[in-house]
C-alpha positions as CSV (number, residue, x, y, z in Angstrom):
1,X,27.9,-35.2,-22.8
2,X,25.0,-34.9,-20.1
3,X,22.9,-31.9,-20.5
4,X,20.8,-30.5,-17.7
5,X,17.9,-27.9,-18.1
6,X,16.4,-26.7,-14.9
7,X,13.1,-24.6,-15.1
8,X,9.9,-23.2,-13.3
9,X,11.8,-20.8,-10.9
10,X,10.2,-17.4,-10.1
11,X,9.1,-14.8,-7.9
12,X,6.7,-15.9,-5.4
13,X,5.3,-14.6,-1.9
14,X,6.1,-16.5,1.3
15,X,3.7,-19.2,1.7
16,X,3.5,-19.7,-1.9
17,X,4.3,-22.7,-4.3
18,X,6.4,-23.6,-7.3
19,X,7.0,-26.8,-9.3
20,X,10.7,-26.9,-10.7
21,X,11.3,-29.3,-13.7
22,X,15.1,-30.5,-14.5
23,X,15.2,-32.5,-18.1
24,X,18.4,-34.4,-18.7
25,X,19.6,-35.8,-21.9
26,X,22.6,-37.7,-22.8
27,X,22.6,-40.5,-20.4
28,X,20.5,-43.3,-19.1
29,X,18.9,-41.2,-16.8
30,X,16.7,-44.0,-14.7
31,X,19.8,-45.9,-13.4
32,X,21.0,-42.6,-11.3
33,X,19.9,-41.0,-8.3
34,X,18.9,-37.6,-8.9
35,X,19.3,-34.5,-6.4
36,X,17.7,-31.0,-6.3
37,X,20.5,-28.8,-4.9
38,X,20.6,-24.9,-4.6
39,X,23.0,-21.9,-3.7
40,X,21.9,-18.9,-1.9
41,X,24.0,-15.6,-2.2
42,X,27.3,-15.8,-0.6
43,X,26.6,-19.6,0.6
44,X,27.7,-22.7,-0.8
45,X,25.7,-25.1,-2.8
46,X,23.7,-27.3,-0.8
47,X,21.7,-30.7,-1.1
48,X,17.9,-30.4,-0.9
49,X,16.4,-33.7,-1.9
50,X,17.5,-37.0,-3.2
51,X,15.2,-39.7,-5.1
52,X,16.9,-42.9,-5.8
53,X,16.4,-45.0,-9.0
54,X,13.8,-46.9,-7.0
55,X,11.9,-43.8,-5.7
56,X,12.8,-43.5,-2.4
57,X,13.1,-39.7,-1.2
58,X,15.5,-38.0,1.5
59,X,15.1,-34.3,2.1
60,X,17.4,-31.7,3.9
61,X,15.8,-30.8,7.4
62,X,15.0,-27.2,6.5
63,X,12.6,-28.5,3.6
64,X,11.0,-31.8,5.2
65,X,7.5,-31.7,4.9
66,X,7.1,-28.7,2.3
67,X,9.1,-29.9,-0.6
68,X,8.4,-33.1,-2.5
69,X,11.1,-34.6,-5.4
70,X,9.6,-37.1,-7.9
71,X,10.8,-38.1,-11.4
72,X,9.5,-39.4,-14.9
73,X,12.0,-41.8,-16.2
74,X,9.9,-42.1,-19.5
75,X,10.6,-38.2,-20.0
76,X,14.1,-38.3,-18.4
77,X,12.8,-35.4,-16.1
78,X,13.1,-34.9,-12.2
79,X,10.9,-32.5,-10.2
80,X,10.7,-30.5,-7.2
81,X,7.3,-29.2,-5.7
82,X,7.9,-26.6,-3.3
83,X,5.0,-25.6,-0.9
84,X,5.0,-23.4,1.9
85,X,8.0,-21.0,0.6
86,X,10.0,-19.2,2.8
87,X,12.2,-16.3,2.4
88,X,15.2,-18.5,3.2
89,X,14.5,-20.7,0.1
90,X,15.5,-17.9,-2.1
91,X,18.5,-19.6,-4.1
92,X,19.4,-20.6,-7.5
93,X,18.0,-24.2,-8.0
94,X,20.1,-27.0,-9.8
95,X,19.6,-30.6,-10.5
96,X,22.5,-33.1,-10.9
97,X,22.8,-36.7,-9.9
98,X,23.6,-38.0,-6.5
99,X,26.3,-37.5,-5.7
100,X,26.8,-34.9,-8.3
101,X,29.0,-36.6,-11.0
102,X,27.2,-35.3,-14.3
103,X,29.0,-31.9,-15.8
104,X,28.8,-29.2,-16.6
105,X,26.2,-28.1,-14.2
106,X,23.0,-26.6,-15.5
107,X,22.3,-23.0,-15.5
108,X,20.0,-23.3,-12.7
109,X,16.5,-21.7,-12.0
110,X,16.2,-18.7,-9.8
111,X,13.7,-19.1,-6.8
112,X,12.8,-15.8,-5.0
113,X,10.5,-15.6,-2.1
114,X,9.7,-12.3,-1.1
115,X,6.7,-10.1,-0.2
């Protein structure tokens, strides 16, 4: 069974930065495209960023130019560097494969952007 453990969230002021990490175990991590997803209160979970097994990246328009996804296959870890954070980035952030096939989802990490 795949286990996903997200970390790195917290409370940050608008304009601030956070770096999220997701450690995966129980799978051949390197062959999968991985994604960061987020779910704000009262909203559906949405895809934020994707990185393929080869390292190509893609971003939701709402975070393009501010967020950077990366991965370290040796450590089975995917990262999300978030800069210039906005209040609308407030959500629980999750990682999973893209498309999301790993189950169950991890517990996520809360990101709150507020002054």
